[in-house]
mmJSON file of the N, C-alpha and C atoms, coordinates in Angstrom:
{"data_MODEL":{"atom_site":{
"group_PDB":["ATOM","ATOM","ATOM","ATOM","ATOM","ATOM","ATOM","ATOM","ATOM","ATOM","ATOM","ATOM","ATOM","ATOM","ATOM","ATOM","ATOM","ATOM","ATOM","ATOM","ATOM","ATOM","ATOM","ATOM","ATOM","ATOM","ATOM","ATOM","ATOM","ATOM","ATOM","ATOM","ATOM","ATOM","ATOM","ATOM","ATOM","ATOM","ATOM","ATOM","ATOM","ATOM","ATOM","ATOM","ATOM","ATOM","ATOM","ATOM","ATOM","ATOM","ATOM","ATOM","ATOM","ATOM","ATOM","ATOM","ATOM","ATOM","ATOM","ATOM","ATOM","ATOM","ATOM","ATOM","ATOM","ATOM","ATOM","ATOM","ATOM","ATOM","ATOM","ATOM","ATOM","ATOM","ATOM","ATOM","ATOM","ATOM","ATOM","ATOM","ATOM","ATOM","ATOM","ATOM","ATOM","ATOM","ATOM","ATOM","ATOM","ATOM","ATOM","ATOM","ATOM","ATOM","ATOM","ATOM","ATOM","ATOM","ATOM","ATOM","ATOM","ATOM","ATOM","ATOM","ATOM","ATOM","ATOM","ATOM","ATOM","ATOM","ATOM","ATOM","ATOM","ATOM","ATOM","ATOM","ATOM","ATOM","ATOM","ATOM","ATOM","ATOM","ATOM","ATOM","ATOM","ATOM","ATOM","ATOM","ATOM","ATOM","ATOM","ATOM","ATOM","ATOM","ATOM","ATOM","ATOM","ATOM","ATOM","ATOM","ATOM","ATOM","ATOM","ATOM","ATOM","ATOM","ATOM","ATOM","ATOM","ATOM","ATOM","ATOM","ATOM","ATOM","ATOM","ATOM","ATOM","ATOM","ATOM","ATOM","ATOM","ATOM","ATOM","ATOM","ATOM","ATOM","ATOM","ATOM","ATOM","ATOM","ATOM","ATOM","ATOM","ATOM","ATOM","ATOM","ATOM","ATOM","ATOM","ATOM","ATOM","ATOM","ATOM","ATOM","ATOM","ATOM","ATOM","ATOM","ATOM","ATOM","ATOM","ATOM","ATOM","ATOM","ATOM","ATOM","ATOM","ATOM","ATOM","ATOM","ATOM","ATOM","ATOM","ATOM","ATOM","ATOM","ATOM","ATOM","ATOM","ATOM","ATOM","ATOM","ATOM","ATOM","ATOM","ATOM","ATOM","ATOM","ATOM"],
"id":[1,2,3,4,5,6,7,8,9,10,11,12,13,14,15,16,17,18,19,20,21,22,23,24,25,26,27,28,29,30,31,32,33,34,35,36,37,38,39,40,41,42,43,44,45,46,47,48,49,50,51,52,53,54,55,56,57,58,59,60,61,62,63,64,65,66,67,68,69,70,71,72,73,74,75,76,77,78,79,80,81,82,83,84,85,86,87,88,89,90,91,92,93,94,95,96,97,98,99,100,101,102,103,104,105,106,107,108,109,110,111,112,113,114,115,116,117,118,119,120,121,122,123,124,125,126,127,128,129,130,131,132,133,134,135,136,137,138,139,140,141,142,143,144,145,146,147,148,149,150,151,152,153,154,155,156,157,158,159,160,161,162,163,164,165,166,167,168,169,170,171,172,173,174,175,176,177,178,179,180,181,182,183,184,185,186,187,188,189,190,191,192,193,194,195,196,197,198,199,200,201,202,203,204,205,206,207,208,209,210,211,212,213,214,215,216,217,218,219],
"type_symbol":["N","C","C","N","C","C","N","C","C","N","C","C","N","C","C","N","C","C","N","C","C","N","C","C","N","C","C","N","C","C","N","C","C","N","C","C","N","C","C","N","C","C","N","C","C","N","C","C","N","C","C","N","C","C","N","C","C","N","C","C","N","C","C","N","C","C","N","C","C","N","C","C","N","C","C","N","C","C","N","C","C","N","C","C","N","C","C","N","C","C","N","C","C","N","C","C","N","C","C","N","C","C","N","C","C","N","C","C","N","C","C","N","C","C","N","C","C","N","C","C","N","C","C","N","C","C","N","C","C","N","C","C","N","C","C","N","C","C","N","C","C","N","C","C","N","C","C","N","C","C","N","C","C","N","C","C","N","C","C","N","C","C","N","C","C","N","C","C","N","C","C","N","C","C","N","C","C","N","C","C","N","C","C","N","C","C","N","C","C","N","C","C","N","C","C","N","C","C","N","C","C","N","C","C","N","C","C","N","C","C","N","C","C","N","C","C","N","C","C"],
"label_atom_id":["N","CA","C","N","CA","C","N","CA","C","N","CA","C","N","CA","C","N","CA","C","N","CA","C","N","CA","C","N","CA","C","N","CA","C","N","CA","C","N","CA","C","N","CA","C","N","CA","C","N","CA","C","N","CA","C","N","CA","C","N","CA","C","N","CA","C","N","CA","C","N","CA","C","N","CA","C","N","CA","C","N","CA","C","N","CA","C","N","CA","C","N","CA","C","N","CA","C","N","CA","C","N","CA","C","N","CA","C","N","CA","C","N","CA","C","N","CA","C","N","CA","C","N","CA","C","N","CA","C","N","CA","C","N","CA","C","N","CA","C","N","CA","C","N","CA","C","N","CA","C","N","CA","C","N","CA","C","N","CA","C","N","CA","C","N","CA","C","N","CA","C","N","CA","C","N","CA","C","N","CA","C","N","CA","C","N","CA","C","N","CA","C","N","CA","C","N","CA","C","N","CA","C","N","CA","C","N","CA","C","N","CA","C","N","CA","C","N","CA","C","N","CA","C","N","CA","C","N","CA","C","N","CA","C","N","CA","C","N","CA","C","N","CA","C","N","CA","C","N","CA","C","N","CA","C"],
"label_alt_id":[null,null,null,null,null,null,null,null,null,null,null,null,null,null,null,null,null,null,null,null,null,null,null,null,null,null,null,null,null,null,null,null,null,null,null,null,null,null,null,null,null,null,null,null,null,null,null,null,null,null,null,null,null,null,null,null,null,null,null,null,null,null,null,null,null,null,null,null,null,null,null,null,null,null,null,null,null,null,null,null,null,null,null,null,null,null,null,null,null,null,null,null,null,null,null,null,null,null,null,null,null,null,null,null,null,null,null,null,null,null,null,null,null,null,null,null,null,null,null,null,null,null,null,null,null,null,null,null,null,null,null,null,null,null,null,null,null,null,null,null,null,null,null,null,null,null,null,null,null,null,null,null,null,null,null,null,null,null,null,null,null,null,null,null,null,null,null,null,null,null,null,null,null,null,null,null,null,null,null,null,null,null,null,null,null,null,null,null,null,null,null,null,null,null,null,null,null,null,null,null,null,null,null,null,null,null,null,null,null,null,null,null,null,null,null,null,null,null,null],
"label_comp_id":["MET","MET","MET","THR","THR","THR","GLU","GLU","GLU","ILE","ILE","ILE","PRO","PRO","PRO","VAL","VAL","VAL","LEU","LEU","LEU","ALA","ALA","ALA","THR","THR","THR","LEU","LEU","LEU","ASP","ASP","ASP","GLU","GLU","GLU","THR","THR","THR","THR","THR","THR","ASP","ASP","ASP","LEU","LEU","LEU","HIS","HIS","HIS","GLN","GLN","GLN","GLU","GLU","GLU","GLU","GLU","GLU","ARG","ARG","ARG","LEU","LEU","LEU","ARG","ARG","ARG","LEU","LEU","LEU","PHE","PHE","PHE","VAL","VAL","VAL","GLN","GLN","GLN","GLN","GLN","GLN","GLN","GLN","GLN","GLN","GLN","GLN","ALA","ALA","ALA","ILE","ILE","ILE","ILE","ILE","ILE","GLY","GLY","GLY","LEU","LEU","LEU","LEU","LEU","LEU","ALA","ALA","ALA","GLN","GLN","GLN","GLN","GLN","GLN","ASN","ASN","ASN","GLN","GLN","GLN","VAL","VAL","VAL","LEU","LEU","LEU","GLU","GLU","GLU","LYS","LYS","LYS","GLN","GLN","GLN","VAL","VAL","VAL","LYS","LYS","LYS","GLU","GLU","GLU","LEU","LEU","LEU","THR","THR","THR","GLU","GLU","GLU","ARG","ARG","ARG","ILE","ILE","ILE","SER","SER","SER","GLN","GLN","GLN","LEU","LEU","LEU","GLU","GLU","GLU","GLU","GLU","GLU","GLU","GLU","GLU","LEU","LEU","LEU","ARG","ARG","ARG","GLN","GLN","GLN","LYS","LYS","LYS","LYS","LYS","LYS","LYS","LYS","LYS","LEU","LEU","LEU","SER","SER","SER","LYS","LYS","LYS","LYS","LYS","LYS","PRO","PRO","PRO","GLN","GLN","GLN","LEU","LEU","LEU"],
"label_asym_id":["A","A","A","A","A","A","A","A","A","A","A","A","A","A","A","A","A","A","A","A","A","A","A","A","A","A","A","A","A","A","A","A","A","A","A","A","A","A","A","A","A","A","A","A","A","A","A","A","A","A","A","A","A","A","A","A","A","A","A","A","A","A","A","A","A","A","A","A","A","A","A","A","A","A","A","A","A","A","A","A","A","A","A","A","A","A","A","A","A","A","A","A","A","A","A","A","A","A","A","A","A","A","A","A","A","A","A","A","A","A","A","A","A","A","A","A","A","A","A","A","A","A","A","A","A","A","A","A","A","A","A","A","A","A","A","A","A","A","A","A","A","A","A","A","A","A","A","A","A","A","A","A","A","A","A","A","A","A","A","A","A","A","A","A","A","A","A","A","A","A","A","A","A","A","A","A","A","A","A","A","A","A","A","A","A","A","A","A","A","A","A","A","A","A","A","A","A","A","A","A","A","A","A","A","A","A","A","A","A","A","A","A","A","A","A","A","A","A","A"],
"label_entity_id":["1","1","1","1","1","1","1","1","1","1","1","1","1","1","1","1","1","1","1","1","1","1","1","1","1","1","1","1","1","1","1","1","1","1","1","1","1","1","1","1","1","1","1","1","1","1","1","1","1","1","1","1","1","1","1","1","1","1","1","1","1","1","1","1","1","1","1","1","1","1","1","1","1","1","1","1","1","1","1","1","1","1","1","1","1","1","1","1","1","1","1","1","1","1","1","1","1","1","1","1","1","1","1","1","1","1","1","1","1","1","1","1","1","1","1","1","1","1","1","1","1","1","1","1","1","1","1","1","1","1","1","1","1","1","1","1","1","1","1","1","1","1","1","1","1","1","1","1","1","1","1","1","1","1","1","1","1","1","1","1","1","1","1","1","1","1","1","1","1","1","1","1","1","1","1","1","1","1","1","1","1","1","1","1","1","1","1","1","1","1","1","1","1","1","1","1","1","1","1","1","1","1","1","1","1","1","1","1","1","1","1","1","1","1","1","1","1","1","1"],
"label_seq_id":[1,1,1,2,2,2,3,3,3,4,4,4,5,5,5,6,6,6,7,7,7,8,8,8,9,9,9,10,10,10,11,11,11,12,12,12,13,13,13,14,14,14,15,15,15,16,16,16,17,17,17,18,18,18,19,19,19,20,20,20,21,21,21,22,22,22,23,23,23,24,24,24,25,25,25,26,26,26,27,27,27,28,28,28,29,29,29,30,30,30,31,31,31,32,32,32,33,33,33,34,34,34,35,35,35,36,36,36,37,37,37,38,38,38,39,39,39,40,40,40,41,41,41,42,42,42,43,43,43,44,44,44,45,45,45,46,46,46,47,47,47,48,48,48,49,49,49,50,50,50,51,51,51,52,52,52,53,53,53,54,54,54,55,55,55,56,56,56,57,57,57,58,58,58,59,59,59,60,60,60,61,61,61,62,62,62,63,63,63,64,64,64,65,65,65,66,66,66,67,67,67,68,68,68,69,69,69,70,70,70,71,71,71,72,72,72,73,73,73],
"pdbx_PDB_ins_code":[null,null,null,null,null,null,null,null,null,null,null,null,null,null,null,null,null,null,null,null,null,null,null,null,null,null,null,null,null,null,null,null,null,null,null,null,null,null,null,null,null,null,null,null,null,null,null,null,null,null,null,null,null,null,null,null,null,null,null,null,null,null,null,null,null,null,null,null,null,null,null,null,null,null,null,null,null,null,null,null,null,null,null,null,null,null,null,null,null,null,null,null,null,null,null,null,null,null,null,null,null,null,null,null,null,null,null,null,null,null,null,null,null,null,null,null,null,null,null,null,null,null,null,null,null,null,null,null,null,null,null,null,null,null,null,null,null,null,null,null,null,null,null,null,null,null,null,null,null,null,null,null,null,null,null,null,null,null,null,null,null,null,null,null,null,null,null,null,null,null,null,null,null,null,null,null,null,null,null,null,null,null,null,null,null,null,null,null,null,null,null,null,null,null,null,null,null,null,null,null,null,null,null,null,null,null,null,null,null,null,null,null,null,null,null,null,null,null,null],
"Cartn_x":[38.267,37.381,36.852,35.583,35.171,35.781,36.301,36.644,35.648,35.387,34.327,34.853,34.357,34.892,34.291,35.221,34.758,34.502,33.292,32.833,33.722,33.965,34.894,35.081,36.322,36.538,35.894,35.715,35.204,36.045,37.411,38.249,38.361,37.93,37.829,36.435,35.71,34.271,34.105,35.192,35.105,34.32,34.307,33.487,32.018,31.685,30.101,29.559,28.336,27.457,27.253,26.976,26.747,25.865,24.666,23.644,24.113,25.099,25.579,26.533,27.327,28.337,27.665,26.733,25.85,25.292,24.659,24.116,25.227,26.339,27.401,27.74,27.983,28.234,27.134,26.007,24.81,25.061,25.209,25.403,26.389,27.422,28.718,28.372,27.685,27.035,26.25,25.226,24.331,25.064,26.307,26.95,27.612,28.141,28.879,27.955,26.689,25.668,25.341,25.054,24.778,25.798,26.91,28.005,28.123,27.887,27.928,26.853,25.69,24.363,24.754,25.383,25.633,26.619,27.651,28.822,28.163,27.127,26.423,25.683,24.895,24.325,25.187,26.26,27.431,27.628,28.113,28.653,27.562,26.306,25.157,24.938,25.051,24.935,26.007,27.386,28.45,28.241,27.761,27.415,26.612,25.411,24.428,25.003,25.568,26.387,27.409,28.303,29.103,28.389,27.277,26.671,25.985,25.334,24.828,25.946,27.137,28.322,28.801,28.65,29.275,28.18,26.777,25.87,25.975,26.311,26.598,27.723,28.66,29.909,29.75,29.092,28.571,27.951,27.02,26.071,26.786,27.727,28.63,29.534,30.009,30.837,30.091,28.795,27.886,27.759,27.38,27.317,28.446,29.676,30.866,31.04,30.855,31.01,30.025,28.791,27.744,28.293,28.787,29.228,30.531,31.469,32.7,32.273,31.016,30.668,30.023,29.657,28.985,29.83,29.461,30.413,30.732,31.823,32.141,32.173,31.628,31.429,32.58],
"Cartn_y":[-0.885,-0.141,1.181,1.715,2.908,4.033,5.071,6.345,7.087,7.811,8.476,9.894,10.693,12.139,12.867,13.709,14.241,15.569,16.248,17.498,18.342,18.274,19.208,18.499,18.711,18.18,19.175,18.641,19.526,20.679,20.36,21.548,22.504,22.267,23.305,24.136,23.737,24.356,24.993,25.515,26.017,27.544,28.028,29.308,29.08,27.814,27.562,27.493,27.68,27.545,25.933,25.701,24.277,23.559,24.189,23.459,23.268,24.158,23.847,22.836,22.715,21.616,20.406,20.273,19.074,18.685,19.617,19.303,18.73,19.247,18.727,17.351,17.032,15.65,14.745,15.054,14.105,13.924,15.011,14.725,13.695,13.941,12.948,11.435,11.428,10.105,9.445,10.041,9.695,9.198,9.873,9.564,8.176,8.033,6.775,5.664,5.923,4.746,4.391,5.335,4.968,4.065,4.605,3.804,2.322,2.171,0.916,0.274,0.686,-0.01,-0.513,0.275,-0.243,-1.364,-1.26,-2.218,-3.618,-3.338,-4.628,-5.322,-4.636,-5.146,-5.92,-5.356,-5.982,-7.355,-7.385,-8.581,-9.622,-9.167,-10.096,-10.712,-10.062,-10.722,-11.708,-11.499,-12.232,-13.551,-13.395,-14.537,-15.55,-14.872,-15.763,-16.548,-15.832,-16.511,-17.591,-17.249,-18.287,-19.524,-19.229,-20.327,-21.185,-20.622,-21.407,-22.102,-21.526,-22.4,-23.606,-23.279,-24.401,-25.569,-25.136,-26.177,-26.981,-26.352,-27.058,-28.039,-27.412,-28.356,-29.495,-29.273,-30.454,-31.48,-30.929,-31.796,-32.713,-31.898,-32.724,-33.658,-33.374,-34.45,-35.635,-35.384,-36.497,-37.209,-36.744,-37.667,-38.396,-37.689,-38.534,-39.708,-39.443,-40.548,-41.766,-41.286,-42.423,-43.212,-42.493,-43.307,-44.196,-43.693,-44.474,-45.582,-45.56,-46.761,-47.875,-47.83,-48.822,-49.738,-51.086,-52.114,-52.245,-52.601,-52.675,-54.262,-54.199,-55.635,-56.272],
"Cartn_z":[17.316,18.181,17.62,17.631,17.074,18.094,17.112,18.055,18.466,19.427,19.918,19.899,19.048,19.03,20.378,20.938,22.262,21.732,22.101,21.866,22.684,23.718,24.502,25.838,26.406,27.619,28.75,29.876,30.981,31.364,31.318,31.593,30.621,29.394,28.428,28.398,29.314,29.454,30.735,31.347,32.653,32.668,31.404,31.445,31.054,30.997,30.711,31.953,32.04,33.262,33.477,34.605,35.101,34.119,33.977,33.021,31.79,31.079,29.859,29.907,30.931,31.078,31.158,32.003,32.17,30.655,30.043,28.639,27.662,27.946,27.086,27.426,28.844,29.356,28.747,28.893,28.496,27.074,26.165,24.783,24.281,24.994,25.063,25.469,26.42,26.905,25.927,25.438,24.342,23.189,22.798,21.654,21.846,22.98,23.49,23.436,23.966,24.213,22.759,21.884,20.479,19.695,20.017,19.244,19.876,21.268,21.987,21.446,21.216,20.96,19.257,18.565,17.171,17.27,17.999,18.265,18.719,19.709,20.304,19.143,18.325,17.263,16.386,15.993,15.026,15.747,16.962,17.778,17.75,18.172,18.329,17.081,15.911,14.525,14.119,14.688,14.41,15.159,16.502,17.38,16.787,16.364,15.504,14.458,13.433,12.379,12.75,13.809,14.291,14.914,15.598,16.249,15.168,14.194,12.987,12.55,12.161,11.487,12.424,13.821,14.651,14.514,14.548,14.377,13.102,12.091,10.739,10.874,11.386,11.624,12.473,13.476,14.325,13.563,12.9,12.077,11.119,10.435,9.427,10.125,11.391,12.09,12.574,13.054,13.264,12.219,10.957,9.768,9.365,9.463,9.229,10.188,11.469,12.48,12.325,11.78,11.41,10.225,9.195,8.057,8.322,9.249,9.619,10.59,11.327,12.185,11.455,10.181,9.324,9.058,9.294,8.84,7.349,7.103,5.598,5.252,3.946,3.536,2.637],
"occupancy":[1.0,1.0,1.0,1.0,1.0,1.0,1.0,1.0,1.0,1.0,1.0,1.0,1.0,1.0,1.0,1.0,1.0,1.0,1.0,1.0,1.0,1.0,1.0,1.0,1.0,1.0,1.0,1.0,1.0,1.0,1.0,1.0,1.0,1.0,1.0,1.0,1.0,1.0,1.0,1.0,1.0,1.0,1.0,1.0,1.0,1.0,1.0,1.0,1.0,1.0,1.0,1.0,1.0,1.0,1.0,1.0,1.0,1.0,1.0,1.0,1.0,1.0,1.0,1.0,1.0,1.0,1.0,1.0,1.0,1.0,1.0,1.0,1.0,1.0,1.0,1.0,1.0,1.0,1.0,1.0,1.0,1.0,1.0,1.0,1.0,1.0,1.0,1.0,1.0,1.0,1.0,1.0,1.0,1.0,1.0,1.0,1.0,1.0,1.0,1.0,1.0,1.0,1.0,1.0,1.0,1.0,1.0,1.0,1.0,1.0,1.0,1.0,1.0,1.0,1.0,1.0,1.0,1.0,1.0,1.0,1.0,1.0,1.0,1.0,1.0,1.0,1.0,1.0,1.0,1.0,1.0,1.0,1.0,1.0,1.0,1.0,1.0,1.0,1.0,1.0,1.0,1.0,1.0,1.0,1.0,1.0,1.0,1.0,1.0,1.0,1.0,1.0,1.0,1.0,1.0,1.0,1.0,1.0,1.0,1.0,1.0,1.0,1.0,1.0,1.0,1.0,1.0,1.0,1.0,1.0,1.0,1.0,1.0,1.0,1.0,1.0,1.0,1.0,1.0,1.0,1.0,1.0,1.0,1.0,1.0,1.0,1.0,1.0,1.0,1.0,1.0,1.0,1.0,1.0,1.0,1.0,1.0,1.0,1.0,1.0,1.0,1.0,1.0,1.0,1.0,1.0,1.0,1.0,1.0,1.0,1.0,1.0,1.0,1.0,1.0,1.0,1.0,1.0,1.0],
"B_iso_or_equiv":[0.0,0.0,0.0,0.0,0.0,0.0,0.0,0.0,0.0,0.0,0.0,0.0,0.0,0.0,0.0,0.0,0.0,0.0,0.0,0.0,0.0,0.0,0.0,0.0,0.0,0.0,0.0,0.0,0.0,0.0,0.0,0.0,0.0,0.0,0.0,0.0,0.0,0.0,0.0,0.0,0.0,0.0,0.0,0.0,0.0,0.0,0.0,0.0,0.0,0.0,0.0,0.0,0.0,0.0,0.0,0.0,0.0,0.0,0.0,0.0,0.0,0.0,0.0,0.0,0.0,0.0,0.0,0.0,0.0,0.0,0.0,0.0,0.0,0.0,0.0,0.0,0.0,0.0,0.0,0.0,0.0,0.0,0.0,0.0,0.0,0.0,0.0,0.0,0.0,0.0,0.0,0.0,0.0,0.0,0.0,0.0,0.0,0.0,0.0,0.0,0.0,0.0,0.0,0.0,0.0,0.0,0.0,0.0,0.0,0.0,0.0,0.0,0.0,0.0,0.0,0.0,0.0,0.0,0.0,0.0,0.0,0.0,0.0,0.0,0.0,0.0,0.0,0.0,0.0,0.0,0.0,0.0,0.0,0.0,0.0,0.0,0.0,0.0,0.0,0.0,0.0,0.0,0.0,0.0,0.0,0.0,0.0,0.0,0.0,0.0,0.0,0.0,0.0,0.0,0.0,0.0,0.0,0.0,0.0,0.0,0.0,0.0,0.0,0.0,0.0,0.0,0.0,0.0,0.0,0.0,0.0,0.0,0.0,0.0,0.0,0.0,0.0,0.0,0.0,0.0,0.0,0.0,0.0,0.0,0.0,0.0,0.0,0.0,0.0,0.0,0.0,0.0,0.0,0.0,0.0,0.0,0.0,0.0,0.0,0.0,0.0,0.0,0.0,0.0,0.0,0.0,0.0,0.0,0.0,0.0,0.0,0.0,0.0,0.0,0.0,0.0,0.0,0.0,0.0],
"pdbx_formal_charge":[null,null,null,null,null,null,null,null,null,null,null,null,null,null,null,null,null,null,null,null,null,null,null,null,null,null,null,null,null,null,null,null,null,null,null,null,null,null,null,null,null,null,null,null,null,null,null,null,null,null,null,null,null,null,null,null,null,null,null,null,null,null,null,null,null,null,null,null,null,null,null,null,null,null,null,null,null,null,null,null,null,null,null,null,null,null,null,null,null,null,null,null,null,null,null,null,null,null,null,null,null,null,null,null,null,null,null,null,null,null,null,null,null,null,null,null,null,null,null,null,null,null,null,null,null,null,null,null,null,null,null,null,null,null,null,null,null,null,null,null,null,null,null,null,null,null,null,null,null,null,null,null,null,null,null,null,null,null,null,null,null,null,null,null,null,null,null,null,null,null,null,null,null,null,null,null,null,null,null,null,null,null,null,null,null,null,null,null,null,null,null,null,null,null,null,null,null,null,null,null,null,null,null,null,null,null,null,null,null,null,null,null,null,null,null,null,null,null,null],
"auth_seq_id":[1,1,1,2,2,2,3,3,3,4,4,4,5,5,5,6,6,6,7,7,7,8,8,8,9,9,9,10,10,10,11,11,11,12,12,12,13,13,13,14,14,14,15,15,15,16,16,16,17,17,17,18,18,18,19,19,19,20,20,20,21,21,21,22,22,22,23,23,23,24,24,24,25,25,25,26,26,26,27,27,27,28,28,28,29,29,29,30,30,30,31,31,31,32,32,32,33,33,33,34,34,34,35,35,35,36,36,36,37,37,37,38,38,38,39,39,39,40,40,40,41,41,41,42,42,42,43,43,43,44,44,44,45,45,45,46,46,46,47,47,47,48,48,48,49,49,49,50,50,50,51,51,51,52,52,52,53,53,53,54,54,54,55,55,55,56,56,56,57,57,57,58,58,58,59,59,59,60,60,60,61,61,61,62,62,62,63,63,63,64,64,64,65,65,65,66,66,66,67,67,67,68,68,68,69,69,69,70,70,70,71,71,71,72,72,72,73,73,73],
"auth_comp_id":["MET","MET","MET","THR","THR","THR","GLU","GLU","GLU","ILE","ILE","ILE","PRO","PRO","PRO","VAL","VAL","VAL","LEU","LEU","LEU","ALA","ALA","ALA","THR","THR","THR","LEU","LEU","LEU","ASP","ASP","ASP","GLU","GLU","GLU","THR","THR","THR","THR","THR","THR","ASP","ASP","ASP","LEU","LEU","LEU","HIS","HIS","HIS","GLN","GLN","GLN","GLU","GLU","GLU","GLU","GLU","GLU","ARG","ARG","ARG","LEU","LEU","LEU","ARG","ARG","ARG","LEU","LEU","LEU","PHE","PHE","PHE","VAL","VAL","VAL","GLN","GLN","GLN","GLN","GLN","GLN","GLN","GLN","GLN","GLN","GLN","GLN","ALA","ALA","ALA","ILE","ILE","ILE","ILE","ILE","ILE","GLY","GLY","GLY","LEU","LEU","LEU","LEU","LEU","LEU","ALA","ALA","ALA","GLN","GLN","GLN","GLN","GLN","GLN","ASN","ASN","ASN","GLN","GLN","GLN","VAL","VAL","VAL","LEU","LEU","LEU","GLU","GLU","GLU","LYS","LYS","LYS","GLN","GLN","GLN","VAL","VAL","VAL","LYS","LYS","LYS","GLU","GLU","GLU","LEU","LEU","LEU","THR","THR","THR","GLU","GLU","GLU","ARG","ARG","ARG","ILE","ILE","ILE","SER","SER","SER","GLN","GLN","GLN","LEU","LEU","LEU","GLU","GLU","GLU","GLU","GLU","GLU","GLU","GLU","GLU","LEU","LEU","LEU","ARG","ARG","ARG","GLN","GLN","GLN","LYS","LYS","LYS","LYS","LYS","LYS","LYS","LYS","LYS","LEU","LEU","LEU","SER","SER","SER","LYS","LYS","LYS","LYS","LYS","LYS","PRO","PRO","PRO","GLN","GLN","GLN","LEU","LEU","LEU"],
"auth_asym_id":["A","A","A","A","A","A","A","A","A","A","A","A","A","A","A","A","A","A","A","A","A","A","A","A","A","A","A","A","A","A","A","A","A","A","A","A","A","A","A","A","A","A","A","A","A","A","A","A","A","A","A","A","A","A","A","A","A","A","A","A","A","A","A","A","A","A","A","A","A","A","A","A","A","A","A","A","A","A","A","A","A","A","A","A","A","A","A","A","A","A","A","A","A","A","A","A","A","A","A","A","A","A","A","A","A","A","A","A","A","A","A","A","A","A","A","A","A","A","A","A","A","A","A","A","A","A","A","A","A","A","A","A","A","A","A","A","A","A","A","A","A","A","A","A","A","A","A","A","A","A","A","A","A","A","A","A","A","A","A","A","A","A","A","A","A","A","A","A","A","A","A","A","A","A","A","A","A","A","A","A","A","A","A","A","A","A","A","A","A","A","A","A","A","A","A","A","A","A","A","A","A","A","A","A","A","A","A","A","A","A","A","A","A","A","A","A","A","A","A"],
"auth_atom_id":["N","CA","C","N","CA","C","N","CA","C","N","CA","C","N","CA","C","N","CA","C","N","CA","C","N","CA","C","N","CA","C","N","CA","C","N","CA","C","N","CA","C","N","CA","C","N","CA","C","N","CA","C","N","CA","C","N","CA","C","N","CA","C","N","CA","C","N","CA","C","N","CA","C","N","CA","C","N","CA","C","N","CA","C","N","CA","C","N","CA","C","N","CA","C","N","CA","C","N","CA","C","N","CA","C","N","CA","C","N","CA","C","N","CA","C","N","CA","C","N","CA","C","N","CA","C","N","CA","C","N","CA","C","N","CA","C","N","CA","C","N","CA","C","N","CA","C","N","CA","C","N","CA","C","N","CA","C","N","CA","C","N","CA","C","N","CA","C","N","CA","C","N","CA","C","N","CA","C","N","CA","C","N","CA","C","N","CA","C","N","CA","C","N","CA","C","N","CA","C","N","CA","C","N","CA","C","N","CA","C","N","CA","C","N","CA","C","N","CA","C","N","CA","C","N","CA","C","N","CA","C","N","CA","C","N","CA","C","N","CA","C","N","CA","C","N","CA","C","N","CA","C","N","CA","C"],
"pdbx_PDB_model_num":[1,1,1,1,1,1,1,1,1,1,1,1,1,1,1,1,1,1,1,1,1,1,1,1,1,1,1,1,1,1,1,1,1,1,1,1,1,1,1,1,1,1,1,1,1,1,1,1,1,1,1,1,1,1,1,1,1,1,1,1,1,1,1,1,1,1,1,1,1,1,1,1,1,1,1,1,1,1,1,1,1,1,1,1,1,1,1,1,1,1,1,1,1,1,1,1,1,1,1,1,1,1,1,1,1,1,1,1,1,1,1,1,1,1,1,1,1,1,1,1,1,1,1,1,1,1,1,1,1,1,1,1,1,1,1,1,1,1,1,1,1,1,1,1,1,1,1,1,1,1,1,1,1,1,1,1,1,1,1,1,1,1,1,1,1,1,1,1,1,1,1,1,1,1,1,1,1,1,1,1,1,1,1,1,1,1,1,1,1,1,1,1,1,1,1,1,1,1,1,1,1,1,1,1,1,1,1,1,1,1,1,1,1,1,1,1,1,1,1]
}}}
């Protein structure tokens, strides 16, 4: 899992004004959302690749079953 660098904890920002604290919180949330979006894209790509591979294997299995059902002379 990707580590998310924390800009500062809210406890460390007690001397900041409320607006600055909220701005910092929003920046942290935006960073987290960006990383999650990247991770989601990677997972979607993996799902697509695995789905295609499963389809290939299913087709190969169907072909093998067809071959084994043919009567032998």
